[in-house]
C-alpha positions in Angstrom: 47.7 41.6 -9.8 45.4 44.1 -11.6 41.6 43.7 -11.3 39.2 44.8 -14.0 35.4 45.1 -14.1 33.7 42.5 -16.2 32.3 45.0 -18.7 29.8 47.2 -17.0 29.1 44.6 -14.3 30.2 45.2 -10.7 32.2 42.0 -10.6 36.0 42.5 -10.7 38.1 39.7 -12.3 41.9 39.4 -12.2 43.5 40.6 -15.4 45.1 37.2 -15.7 43.0 34.1 -15.1 43.5 30.3 -15.3 41.7 28.0 -17.7 41.5 24.2 -17.9 41.4 23.7 -21.6 44.3 21.3 -22.4 45.5 22.0 -18.8 43.4 19.4 -17.0 42.2 16.0 -18.1 43.8 12.6 -18.3 47.3 14.0 -18.4 47.1 15.6 -15.0 46.3 14.4 -11.5 44.5 16.3 -8.8 47.7 17.1 -6.9 49.3 18.7 -10.0 46.2 20.6 -10.7 46.0 21.9 -7.2 49.6 23.0 -7.3 49.1 25.0 -10.5 45.9 26.5 -9.1 47.5 27.4 -5.8 50.4 29.1 -7.7 48.0 31.4 -9.7 45.8 32.0 -6.7 48.9 33.2 -4.7 49.7 35.5 -7.6 46.3 37.1 -7.2 44.3 35.2 -9.8 40.6 35.0 -8.8 39.0 33.5 -12.0 39.1 29.8 -13.0 37.5 28.8 -16.3 36.1 25.4 -17.3 33.6 23.8 -19.6 31.4 20.7 -19.7 33.1 19.4 -22.9 36.7 19.6 -21.6 37.9 16.0 -21.4 34.3 14.9 -21.4 33.6 16.4 -18.0 36.8 15.1 -16.4 38.4 18.6 -16.4 35.6 19.9 -14.1 35.9 16.8 -11.9 39.7 17.4 -11.5 39.2 21.1 -10.8 36.4 20.3 -8.3 38.7 17.9 -6.3 41.5 20.4 -6.4 39.2 23.1 -5.0 38.1 20.7 -2.3 41.8 20.1 -1.4 42.7 23.7 -1.5 39.8 24.7 0.7 39.7 28.3 -0.2 36.9 30.6 0.9 34.2 30.4 -1.8 33.8 34.2 -1.9 37.5 34.6 -2.8 37.3 33.1 -6.3 35.2 33.1 -9.5 34.5 29.8 -11.3 32.9 29.2 -14.6 31.6 26.6 -16.9 30.4 26.5 -20.5 27.5 24.7 -22.1 26.9 23.5 -25.6 28.8 20.3 -26.6 27.9 18.1 -23.7 30.0 16.2 -21.2 29.5 12.8 -22.9 32.0 11.4 -25.4 29.0 10.6 -27.7 26.1 12.8 -26.5 22.5 12.2 -27.4 20.4 15.1 -28.8 19.2 16.0 -25.3 22.8 16.0 -23.9 24.1 18.8 -26.0 23.0 22.1 -27.5 21.4 25.2 -25.9 17.9 23.9 -25.3 16.4 24.9 -22.0 16.6 21.3 -20.9 20.3 20.9 -21.6 21.3 24.4 -20.4 19.7 23.7 -17.0 20.7 20.1 -16.6 24.3 20.8 -17.7 24.5 23.5 -15.0 23.5 21.0 -12.4 26.1 18.5 -13.6 28.8 21.1 -13.7 28.0 22.1 -10.1 28.2 18.4 -9.0 31.6 17.9 -10.8 33.0 21.2 -9.5 31.6 20.6 -6.0 30.3 24.1 -5.7 26.8 25.4 -5.0 26.8 28.0 -7.8 28.6 29.2 -10.9 29.8 32.7 -10.9 29.9 32.8 -14.7 28.1 30.5 -17.2 28.8 30.7 -20.9 27.0 29.4 -24.0 30.1 27.7 -25.6 29.0 28.5 -29.2 25.7 29.7 -30.7 23.1 26.9 -31.4 21.4 27.6 -34.7 18.6 25.2 -33.8 17.5 26.9 -30.7 15.8 30.4 -30.6 17.9 32.9 -28.7 14.9 33.9 -26.7 14.9 30.3 -25.2 18.5 30.6 -24.3 18.0 34.0 -22.6 15.0 32.7 -20.6 17.0 29.6 -19.5 19.9 31.6 -18.3 17.6 34.1 -16.6 15.9 31.3 -14.8 19.3 29.9 -13.5 20.3 33.3 -12.2 16.9 33.8 -10.5 17.3 30.4 -8.9 20.7 31.3 -7.5 22.6 28.7 -9.5 24.4 31.3 -11.7 25.4 34.9 -11.1 26.3 36.1 -14.6 25.8 34.5 -18.0 27.6 35.1 -21.3 28.6 33.8 -24.7 31.6 32.3 -26.3 32.5 32.9 -30.0 29.1 34.5 -30.8 28.8 37.1 -33.5 28.1 40.7 -32.5 24.7 40.3 -34.2 23.8 37.3 -32.0 25.0 39.0 -28.8 22.9 42.1 -29.7 19.9 39.9 -30.4 20.2 38.3 -26.9 20.6 41.7 -25.4 17.5 43.0 -27.2 15.4 40.0 -26.3 16.4 40.4 -22.6 15.4 44.1 -22.7 12.1 43.5 -24.5 10.9 40.7 -22.1 12.5 42.0 -18.9 15.1 39.2 -18.7 18.8 39.2 -17.9 21.1 40.0 -20.8 24.6 38.5 -21.3 27.3 40.1 -19.4 30.4 38.8 -21.1 31.8 37.1 -24.2 34.7 34.6 -24.3 36.5 35.0 -27.7 39.8 33.9 -29.1 42.2 36.8 -29.2 45.9 37.1 -29.9 48.3 38.9 -32.2 47.1 37.0 -35.3 43.4 36.8 -34.4 42.0 40.3 -33.8 39.0 41.3 -36.0 36.2 40.2 -33.8 37.5 41.7 -30.5 38.9 44.9 -32.0 36.3 45.7 -34.6 33.1 43.5 -34.7 32.3 43.9 -31.0 32.3 47.7 -30.9 28.5 47.9 -30.7 28.1 45.3 -27.9 30.9 47.1 -25.9 29.1 50.5 -26.3 25.5 49.4 -26.1 25.5 46.3 -23.9 28.6 47.1 -21.8 30.1 43.7 -22.8 33.1 42.3 -20.9 35.5 39.8 -22.4 37.3 36.8 -21.0 39.7 36.1 -23.9 41.3 32.7 -24.5 44.3 31.4 -26.5 46.6 34.5 -26.0 49.5 32.4 -27.2 47.7 31.3 -30.4 47.6 27.5 -29.4 51.4 27.8 -28.7 52.4 29.6 -31.9 53.2 32.8 -29.9 55.1 30.9 -27.2 58.1 30.6 -29.4 57.9 26.8 -29.0 57.9 26.2 -32.7 60.5 28.7 -33.7 63.1 26.0 -34.4 60.6 23.4 -35.6 58.0 21.1 -34.0 59.4 19.3 -30.9 58.7 15.6 -30.7 56.7 16.0 -27.5 54.5 18.8 -28.8 50.7 18.3 -28.7 50.8 19.2 -32.4 51.9 15.5 -32.9 49.0 14.1 -30.9 45.9 12.6 -32.5 43.1 15.2 -32.8 45.6 18.1 -33.3 46.1 17.6 -37.0 44.4 21.0 -37.6 47.1 22.8 -35.6 49.9 21.1 -37.4 48.3 21.9 -40.7 48.0 25.5 -39.7 51.6 25.7 -38.6 52.8 24.1 -41.8 50.7 26.2 -44.1 52.1 29.1 -46.1 50.6 31.7 -43.8 51.6 29.7 -40.8 55.2 29.8 -41.9 54.9 33.6 -42.4 53.5 33.9 -38.9 56.4 31.9 -37.5 58.9 34.2 -39.2 57.1 37.1 -37.6 57.2 35.4 -34.2 60.9 34.9 -34.4 61.4 38.6 -35.0 59.0 39.6 -32.3 60.9 37.3 -29.9 64.0 39.3 -30.6 62.1 42.5 -29.8 60.9 40.8 -26.5 64.6 40.2 -25.6 65.5 43.8 -26.4 62.9 45.1 -23.9 63.9 42.6 -21.3 61.1 40.0 -21.4 60.2 36.7 -23.1 57.9 36.0 -26.1 55.1 34.3 -24.1 55.0 37.2 -21.6 55.0 39.8 -24.4 52.1 38.0 -26.2 50.0 37.8 -23.0 50.8 41.4 -22.1 49.9 42.5 -25.6 46.4 41.2 -25.0 46.1 43.1 -21.8 46.8 46.4 -23.5 43.3 46.2 -25.1 41.0 48.1 -22.7 38.1 45.9 -23.7 39.8 42.8 -22.4 38.5 42.1 -18.9 40.8 39.1 -18.3 43.3 36.9 -20.3 42.8 33.2 -19.6 46.1 31.4 -19.3 46.8 27.7 -19.0 49.6 25.7 -17.5 50.4 22.1 -16.6 53.4 22.9 -14.5 54.1 25.5 -11.8 57.0 26.8 -13.8 54.7 27.7 -16.6 52.4 29.5 -14.1 55.4 31.6 -13.0 56.2 32.5 -16.6 52.6 33.5 -17.4 52.0 35.5 -14.3 55.0 37.6 -15.0 53.2 39.0 -18.0 51.4 41.5 -15.8 54.7 43.3 -15.2 55.4 43.5 -19.0 52.4 45.7 -19.8 54.2 49.0 -19.0 57.1 48.0 -21.3 54.7 47.8 -24.3 54.9 51.5 -25.2 53.2 52.9 -28.2 56.5 52.6 -30.0 56.9 48.9 -29.2 53.3 48.2 -30.2 53.9 49.8 -33.6 57.1 47.8 -34.0 55.1 44.6 -33.4 52.5 45.5 -36.0 55.3 46.5 -38.4 56.9 43.1 -38.0 53.7 41.3 -38.8 52.9 43.5 -41.8 56.5 43.3 -43.2 56.2 39.5 -43.1 52.8 39.4 -44.8 51.4 37.4 -41.9 47.7 37.4 -42.2 45.6 38.6 -39.3 42.0 37.4 -39.0 
């Protein structure tokens, strides 16, 4: 495993990490969760990502029980949570958002569900237009000074919002955000590759990117159509099915089929190539992977060995395939 600094912070995170979005919840029991976590930990992963909203808090509860079962040294792993949407299925106004009240109380609730004394990383899961950024920075600083959080960051914030938080922290002698958690994959690049250039240079921003497989698009799972057991067919995932069936979605699938052939040519698989492609970006601190079976963990962890295979020539071929198929990149 490779370990990278989280931006300019001294903390080193494994290049591949493990997230609980779609991984944990009602579809997985604690034993299965522990088995997947043990597999990635044995592969060198030290960062485990979670959020209050995942399965309405159940994801954190499952991970907490799994951590208790695994009984690892607390100083051997990094754990995170994200705050914004609440852990209730129907939250009241005080149970969601980025008010100081919810930020602090949600942290306490996450600690209880995860059965840990502190969060290594704590993210604002989206910007909250109703709360001044200064209030958010002050709340996060307070949590760090109280020893409940070590580093705080953002998720899917604009560069302007991140820089405002950084400027507020510097003006009032508070603690600025250390990292951002954005979506990043072959078809979703603009923010990570272009928009965040100033936060990288000025604030030393690190990134813990999610969805390296584009919600399954880059796994090759849909190359021959949508399987009956796919999550695309589940209630609540209509957005993903609509995206796949759209004109651009079909162009992207055509490109994925060709990239999959290239993956075979260089001796790897489509999922490994997609994850390794993300790791080629020097501004990516860690790529969050997900799995519900140990076999998937094995597949994902092998991506670290594919990075050297992605030469400049191979990277250009990938971009050419996407361009030739007119697959839009946002």
